[in-house]
C-alpha positions, 0 to 999 in steps of 0.5 A: 697653079695651086700653091702649097697654101692653097693645097693646105686650105683645100685639105683643111676644108675637106676634113672639116666638112660634115654631112650637113655641109655635103647634103646642103651642097647637093653632094649627097642625098639627105636622110637615109638615101645618103647614108651609104655615100656619107659612109664612103666619104668617111671611109675613103674620101679620094675614091668617093670624089673620083666616083662622083658624077661631074655635077656632084663633083662640081657641087663639092668643089664649090662647097670646098671653095666656100669652106676654104674661104671661110677659113681664110677669113677667120685667120685674118 
């Protein structure tokens, strides 16, 4: 079960991710090939996530997990 604290960490991780994070994770393609995906991510993150293929959604989940973990480590 996701707690309120978990939800906050997930949301903070999502909004603090930049294009290089998504490219490094394999969520979007690097360079011009990823331009449209990056614009869609910024315009409507929820719809962007819903339309991702499963393997990219899994990559995004892992990137968010890593980002949220870093935020928790920094808060201690």
